[in-house]
N, C-alpha and C positions, 0 to 999 in steps of 0.2 A: 504494500500500500504506500502511496505517496504521503507527504506530510499532511496535506489537507484531509485526505481520506482517513489517516491515522487519528487526527484531531477529532474528526466527526465521530469515528468509531468509539473513541474514549468518552466523548460527551454523551453519546447514546448509552454507552455502558453505565456511566454514572447515573443517568436518569432512570434506567431500568432498575438499578440497585436501589435507588432512593424510593421509587414507587413500590417496589417489592417489599422493602423494609417498612414502609409506611403502612402496609397491609399486614405486616407481621407474617409474611409468607416465607417459607423456606425455598431454597432453590428447587427442590423436588416438587413443591406445590406449584410454583410458576411453570416449571417444565410440563407438569401434568395438565394444567389448565390450558397452556398454549399448544399442547400437542407436539412438543419438541423434546429432544433428549436433554438430560441434565448437563451433559458435556457442552452442548450448543449454547445453553443459557449461561453457563459459567464463562465460556469464551466471549460471549457478547458482553456480559457485565465487565469483564476485564479489558474490553476494547481490543482483544486479540483477534477477533474475527472480522471479516468483511461480509456481514450478513446479507442474505438476499432480501429483496423487497417482501417476499412471502413470509420469511421468518420475522421480519420487523412487524408486519401486519398481524401475525399470530400473537406476538408479544404485546403489541399495543391493544389488540382486542381483548386479550386475557386480562390486562390491567384495566381495561375500560376507559382508556384515555384518548384513543385515536392516534393515528400515525403522526400528524403534525406536532402534537404535544411531545412525542417521543424524540423527534429529530430537530425541533426548533428550540432555541433558548427561551425560557419563560419570560413573559413580558407583562407588566402591569398596565401598560398604556393601551387605550382603546384602539389606537391606530398603529399598525405594524407595517413597516415598509421593508421590502426585500430589494436591495439594489442589485444591479446586474452582477452576476458572479457570486452572489451570496447564498443562493439556494443550496439545498442539501442534495448532492449527487448520490443517488441510492442505487443506480444501476449503470454499468458500463459494459460495452462489448469490446472484444479484442480488436475490432476494426475502427473504434473511435465513437461509436454511438453512446448516448447517455440519456438517463432519465433523471431529471432534476425536480425535486419538490420545492416550488418557489413560494407557496403560501398555503395556509390552511386555517380552519376554524376549530374551536374547542367543542367538546361534547356538549349536549348529546347528539346533535345532528352535525356530523363532521363533513366538511367540504374540503377537498384537496385540489390544488391547482398545480399541474405539472407542465414542464417544458421538456419535450422529448425530441431527440434526434436519433434516427436510425441510419447508419451507414448502409451503402449498397449491400443487399443480401442479409442484413440483420433481421433477426426475429426475436421477439420477447413473448414468451408464453406465460400466462397468468392463471393461477388456480382460481377457483371461485372465491369471491369475497363473501362477507356475511349477507344473510338474507335481506333483500330490499335495496341492496347497493345498485346504483345506476352510474353509468359513465357517459360523458359527452366528449366528443373529439372534433377538433377542426384542424384540417391540414393547412399549414402555412407555406410549405415548400415541398416539391416533389410529389411522389405517388406513394400511397399507403394502402395495404390490404389488411382488412380487419376480419378476423374469424370470430364470430360471436352469435349466440342464440341459434346455432345450427345453420348460419349463413356465412358466406364469404362476400364481402363488399369492398370494391376498389374505390378509393377516394383520391381525387386530384386536389391541387392547391385551391383553397377557398371552399371546398366541400366540407360538410359536417355531418355527424350522425350521433344518435343516442342509442344505448343498448343496456340490457341488464348486466351488471357486473357480478351477479351472484351465481354465475355459471362460468366454467373455464372459457377463456378467450385468449386471443393472440393478436399482436401488432406485428406486421411484416412489411419490410421494404422489398418489393419484388424487382426493383430496378438497380441500376449501378450508381446513380447519383444519390446523394443524401436526401432523406425526407425529414421534415420537421413538423411537429404538430403539438397543439395544446390539448391537454387532457384534464377534465374535471371529474373527480370521483365524489359521489355523494353517498355517505354511509349513515343511515338514520339510526337513532337510538343507541349510540355507542355508550357502553357502561350501564345500560338498562338491564336489570336482572332477567327480564322477559325476552331479551334479544337473543335470537339463536346465534350460536358461535360461528366464527368464520373457520374456513379450512385453509386460510392463507391466500396469498396472491403473488 
């Protein structure tokens, strides 16, 4: 991991540990609720892992705080500004693609705003999010293929679509040029006892 990724992993690890301890949960309890191995949770808390987006979602859902609260520094201000380059890069491909969480809201109804770039041939597969999750995408540059809800849809620059995020889905760049898109994820009822658990993303 580079220095920025290491600093982010350490900050996330400290937040996971603080949230877990605030609930008086053991590492085993958090691992069980999140559906992850104890070893994975320990590595994440120590900042030694470069966790997948799916693992981060499992942890944030288990803690009932939502992904933005896990990766962004806490703020008491009602207005939070994320300057260019300050978002949390939570996914990278070997060919230079990246998924950056640039803004988000707090529970119970969590909204995440992402800035994604897929290099030519990149593919990001996502497991199902928690029940009721919806996603909105708008392509800014290039061509994007979305596999969701049993359909494959090709989007060009300026095109947009919405789909249920509570089933497995994928974002694919079928071309050689980079594709860039904005992604909004809406997860209702995060932290609600009645909310069905997520299977990761």
